[in-house]
N, C-alpha and C positions, 0 to 999 in steps of 0.2 A: 613508438618504435618497437614493434614486435620482433624485429630481427635481432635484438640484443640478447645476449646470454644473461641469465639471472645473476651470475657471479660478478658481472661487470657493472651492474647497477649500484647506485649509492643511495643510502638512506638520506632523507631531507636534512637531518642534523649534520651529516657528514659533508653535505654540499654547502649549507648556509651557516653551520655552527649551531651549537645548542643555545637556547635562550637561558638567561640567568635564572628566571623564575622556575625552570624545570627542577633545579636542585632543591629548592624549598619544597616543591610538591612531591618529589620522588622519595620513596622509602630509602632509609639508610643502606639497606642491603643492595639496592639497585644502583647506588652511586659507585663510581670507580674509585680506586685508591687515591688518585690525584684530587678528585672532587671532594672526597672526605677530608683529605689533608687541608685543602683550601678552606673548607668550611670551618674546620677546627682552628686554623690560624686566624681566620676572620673573627671567630668567637673570642680568641685570646686577645686580639688587638682591641676589640671593643671593651672587654673586661679591663684590660690594662689602662685604657684611656679613662674609663669611668672611675677606676681606683685612683688614678693620678688626679683627676678633677676633684674627687671628694677629699683627698689628702691636702690638696691646695686650698680648698675651702676651709678645712679644719685649721690649717696654718694661718690663714687670714683671720679667722675668728679668734685664734689664740693671740695673735698680734694686736687685734683690736681691743681685747679684754684680757690683759695679762693675769688677772686674778680669777678669771672665769673657769668654768668647767672644761672648756676646750683646751685651755692652757695646762690645766692639771692633768688632763688625759694625755696630752702630747708629752708632758714631762714623764709621766708614768710609762708611756710607750718607749721613750728614749732610754730610761733606766732599765727597762726590761730587755731592750736590744743590747745594752752594754753588758748586762749580766749573762745573756745568752752568748755573746761574743767571748766573754771571759771563760765561760764553761767550755766553749769550743777550743779555746787555746790551752785549756788545762789549768788555768790560774785558780779556778774554783773547783775543788774536788769533792766537797761535802756540803751538806745543808739541804734545804728544801728544793733548791733548783736542780740538784743532781739526782735525787731519788724520787721527787714528787710526793714524798711522804711528809706529814707534819707531825712532829713530836713522836715519831715511832709508831704511829697508828696507821697501819697500811690497809686495814679492812674495817668494816663496820663492827665485826665481832670484837676486834681489839679495842675499838673506840668505846663501845658500850661496856665492855669488861672493865676498862679503866674508869669509866664514869661510875659503874656500880661499886668498884673498890673505893673510889674517892668518896662516894656518899656514905659508905659504911665505916669509913675511917673516923677516929675520934673527933677530928676537926670537922670533917665532912662538908658536903655542899649544903648550903642553906636552902 
């Protein structure tokens, strides 16, 4: 139909819809905002499902072997979550959890200075 105006014709993807594989092949800059958002949400769904599956496997291993490494790791994670929650609530205001420093040594310079001082002290390090 040569009698049609160029502005009234439609692209094939507008008539038939886009193929799903086009998104995977297209450059990110070529995708529309909706397509980028859909890809990101799909990626998040997949990650969430995989994380949930691995957590479930870890829980099953911990239940199967109560004294095993998986059980100890799960207990350590639970304690860490409780400490983080206490910090968020303001129950814990000092200590290694609040500052991230251990025994006042915030840098390697401070650490090695204290090690040097300890080694030169009368009792010293062995």
